[in-house]
C-alpha positions as CSV (number, residue, x, y, z in Angstrom):
1,X,0.4,-22.6,-12.6
2,X,1.7,-23.5,-9.2
3,X,-0.8,-22.1,-6.8
4,X,0.7,-20.3,-3.7
5,X,-1.5,-19.7,-0.7
6,X,-2.1,-16.0,-0.4
7,X,-3.5,-14.2,2.6
8,X,-4.8,-10.6,2.1
9,X,-5.3,-8.4,5.2
10,X,-8.1,-5.9,4.7
11,X,-11.1,-4.2,6.3
12,X,-14.6,-5.5,6.9
13,X,-16.1,-2.7,4.7
14,X,-16.1,-2.1,0.9
15,X,-12.5,-0.9,0.3
16,X,-11.1,0.4,-3.0
17,X,-7.5,-0.8,-2.7
18,X,-8.6,-4.3,-1.5
19,X,-11.0,-4.6,-4.5
20,X,-8.2,-3.6,-6.9
21,X,-5.7,-6.0,-5.4
22,X,-8.2,-8.9,-5.6
23,X,-8.9,-8.0,-9.2
24,X,-5.2,-8.1,-9.9
25,X,-4.8,-11.5,-8.2
26,X,-7.8,-12.9,-10.0
27,X,-6.4,-11.6,-13.4
28,X,-3.1,-13.3,-12.6
29,X,-4.9,-16.6,-12.1
30,X,-4.3,-17.0,-8.3
31,X,-7.0,-19.2,-6.8
32,X,-5.9,-20.0,-3.3
33,X,-6.6,-16.6,-1.8
34,X,-8.0,-16.0,1.8
35,X,-9.1,-12.5,2.9
36,X,-8.9,-11.6,6.6
37,X,-11.0,-8.6,7.4
38,X,-10.3,-6.3,10.3
39,X,-12.9,-4.0,11.8
40,X,-13.0,-0.6,10.2
41,X,-13.2,2.2,12.7
42,X,-14.3,5.6,11.5
43,X,-12.6,8.5,13.2
44,X,-14.9,10.9,15.0
45,X,-13.2,13.9,13.3
46,X,-11.6,12.6,10.2
47,X,-8.9,14.7,8.6
48,X,-10.1,16.6,5.5
49,X,-7.2,17.6,3.2
50,X,-7.4,20.4,0.7
51,X,-6.5,18.0,-2.1
52,X,-7.8,14.5,-1.9
53,X,-5.4,12.3,-3.9
54,X,-6.0,8.7,-3.0
55,X,-8.7,6.8,-5.0
56,X,-11.3,5.8,-2.4
57,X,-14.6,5.0,-4.1
58,X,-15.2,1.3,-3.8
59,X,-17.8,-0.8,-5.5
60,X,-20.7,-1.1,-3.0
61,X,-20.4,-4.8,-2.5
62,X,-19.8,-6.2,1.0
63,X,-16.4,-7.8,1.3
64,X,-17.8,-11.3,2.0
65,X,-19.8,-11.1,-1.2
66,X,-17.0,-9.7,-3.2
67,X,-14.8,-12.6,-2.1
68,X,-17.5,-15.1,-2.7
69,X,-18.0,-13.8,-6.3
70,X,-14.2,-14.4,-6.9
71,X,-14.3,-17.8,-5.2
72,X,-11.9,-16.5,-2.5
73,X,-12.2,-17.4,1.2
74,X,-13.2,-14.8,3.7
75,X,-13.0,-14.5,7.4
76,X,-13.5,-11.8,10.0
77,X,-10.6,-11.1,12.2
78,X,-9.2,-8.8,14.9
79,X,-5.6,-7.6,15.5
80,X,-5.5,-10.1,18.4
81,X,-6.8,-13.1,16.5
82,X,-5.1,-12.6,13.2
83,X,-1.8,-14.1,14.2
84,X,-3.4,-17.5,15.0
85,X,-5.6,-17.4,11.9
86,X,-2.5,-16.8,9.7
87,X,-0.7,-19.7,11.5
88,X,-3.6,-22.0,10.7
89,X,-3.8,-20.9,7.1
90,X,0.0,-21.3,6.6
91,X,0.1,-18.7,3.8
92,X,3.1,-18.5,1.4
93,X,2.5,-14.8,1.1
94,X,0.7,-12.3,3.3
95,X,-0.3,-9.0,1.6
96,X,-1.6,-5.8,3.3
97,X,-4.4,-4.3,1.2
98,X,-5.7,-2.3,4.1
99,X,-4.7,-2.2,7.8
100,X,-3.5,0.2,10.5
101,X,-0.5,-0.6,12.7
102,X,-0.3,-4.3,13.3
103,X,0.8,-6.0,16.6
104,X,4.5,-6.7,16.9
105,X,3.9,-10.4,17.4
106,X,2.1,-10.6,14.1
107,X,4.8,-8.8,12.2
108,X,7.6,-10.9,13.8
109,X,5.9,-14.2,13.0
110,X,5.0,-13.6,9.4
111,X,6.6,-12.1,6.3
112,X,4.0,-9.4,5.5
113,X,4.2,-7.5,2.2
114,X,3.2,-3.9,2.0
115,X,3.4,-1.1,-0.6
116,X,4.4,2.5,0.3
117,X,3.7,5.5,-1.9
118,X,7.3,6.8,-1.8
119,X,10.9,5.8,-1.8
120,X,11.8,4.3,1.5
121,X,13.5,5.2,3.8
122,X,13.7,8.7,2.2
123,X,9.9,9.4,2.3
124,X,8.5,7.7,5.3
125,X,5.2,8.4,7.0
126,X,1.9,10.0,5.8
127,X,1.2,12.1,2.7
128,X,4.4,10.9,1.2
129,X,3.4,12.0,-2.3
130,X,2.6,15.5,-1.2
131,X,5.8,15.8,0.9
132,X,7.9,14.5,-2.0
133,X,6.5,17.2,-4.3
134,X,7.0,19.9,-1.7
135,X,10.6,18.9,-0.8
136,X,11.6,18.2,-4.5
137,X,12.2,14.5,-3.9
138,X,11.5,12.0,-6.7
139,X,8.1,10.3,-6.5
140,X,8.2,6.6,-6.2
141,X,6.7,3.4,-4.9
142,X,8.3,0.8,-2.6
143,X,7.2,-2.8,-1.9
144,X,8.7,-4.2,1.3
145,X,8.4,-6.8,4.1
146,X,7.2,-4.9,7.1
147,X,8.7,-4.9,10.6
148,X,7.8,-3.4,13.9
149,X,9.0,0.0,12.8
150,X,6.5,1.8,10.5
151,X,7.7,2.2,6.9
152,X,10.9,0.2,7.5
153,X,11.5,-3.6,7.1
154,X,13.2,-5.1,4.0
155,X,13.1,-4.0,0.4
156,X,11.5,-6.0,-2.3
157,X,11.2,-3.5,-5.1
158,X,11.2,0.2,-5.9
159,X,10.0,2.1,-8.9
160,X,10.0,5.7,-9.9
161,X,6.7,7.3,-11.0
162,X,7.1,9.1,-14.3
163,X,5.8,12.7,-14.6
164,X,5.0,14.1,-18.0
165,X,4.6,17.6,-19.3
166,X,0.8,17.4,-19.6
167,X,0.3,15.8,-16.1
168,X,-1.7,17.3,-13.3
169,X,-1.2,16.5,-9.7
170,X,-4.2,14.2,-9.7
171,X,-3.1,12.3,-12.8
172,X,0.3,11.6,-11.1
173,X,-1.4,10.6,-7.9
174,X,-3.5,8.1,-9.8
175,X,-0.5,6.7,-11.7
176,X,1.3,6.2,-8.4
177,X,-1.7,4.3,-7.0
178,X,-1.9,2.1,-10.1
179,X,1.8,1.3,-9.7
180,X,1.2,0.4,-6.1
181,X,-1.4,-2.1,-6.9
182,X,0.6,-3.6,-9.8
183,X,3.8,-3.9,-7.6
184,X,1.9,-5.5,-4.7
185,X,0.3,-8.1,-6.9
186,X,3.5,-8.7,-8.9
187,X,5.6,-9.2,-5.7
188,X,4.3,-12.7,-5.5
189,X,6.2,-13.6,-8.7
190,X,9.2,-11.4,-7.9
191,X,10.1,-12.5,-4.4
192,X,11.2,-16.1,-5.4
193,X,13.6,-14.6,-7.9
194,X,15.4,-12.5,-5.2
195,X,18.2,-13.7,-3.0
196,X,18.7,-10.5,-0.9
197,X,16.3,-8.1,0.8
198,X,18.1,-4.8,1.8
199,X,17.2,-3.4,5.2
200,X,15.2,-0.2,5.0
201,X,15.8,0.7,8.7
202,X,17.3,4.2,9.0
203,X,17.5,7.0,11.6
204,X,18.4,9.5,8.9
205,X,14.9,10.4,7.8
206,X,12.0,11.3,10.0
207,X,8.5,10.0,9.3
208,X,6.1,12.7,8.1
209,X,2.7,13.5,9.5
210,X,-0.4,14.7,7.6
211,X,0.6,17.8,5.6
212,X,-0.6,21.0,7.4
213,X,-3.0,23.0,5.3
214,X,-0.7,26.0,5.5
215,X,1.8,24.0,3.4
216,X,-0.8,22.1,1.4
217,X,-2.4,25.3,0.1
218,X,0.8,25.8,-2.0
219,X,0.9,22.3,-3.3
220,X,-0.2,23.0,-6.8
221,X,2.5,25.6,-7.3
222,X,5.0,23.2,-5.8
223,X,3.8,20.5,-8.3
224,X,4.4,22.8,-11.3
225,X,8.0,23.4,-10.0
226,X,8.4,19.7,-9.4
227,X,7.2,18.9,-12.9
228,X,9.7,21.2,-14.6
229,X,12.5,19.5,-12.6
230,X,11.6,15.9,-13.0
231,X,9.3,15.5,-16.1
232,X,10.1,12.9,-18.7
233,X,10.7,14.5,-22.2
């Protein structure tokens, strides 16, 4: 297997999505993987939704040890130093497993791959799954190259998330998460087969914010309506 150089941007704390991405890369046989860990800053008053839908419980192993156990390289980084570190590493692919907004210089200098839990540009912003259900928009996942505008950039792949008659909101949320991980890992094989990457830039759709609790409290009822409209027979 030809071994590409893969950089993974994450946090310097046990992080579920990062662990799942690294598991996927290891299962695929990728060996030349380097994790760059940004500081994780806990908000003083973190938002507490009515319905938590993203898997978040990580294996309690420090990132440096997790990487060492996989024989993957690990370095601490900051938003200001990451650009130079990626230049030195000369990655073939740069994957976001966990990060906030990245500096424009970094995004402009590197083709950075991200997954978004929704169809871009239709469902941009936060709580995309919840907003898609509430608005009656199909649930999907997008992999894309990021740019300086959040949830824009250039399309790599999109997939619909199937919804079945016996699904609950949380089973759909977990299925969407699994597809995100799968698509992010598989993008490394997919990108070389593509000749065109459609722009996702659009002024037509506004980015959403966290769903207000006054709307979220009706989410389960909205999900049942959504399921009847979009379920797979």
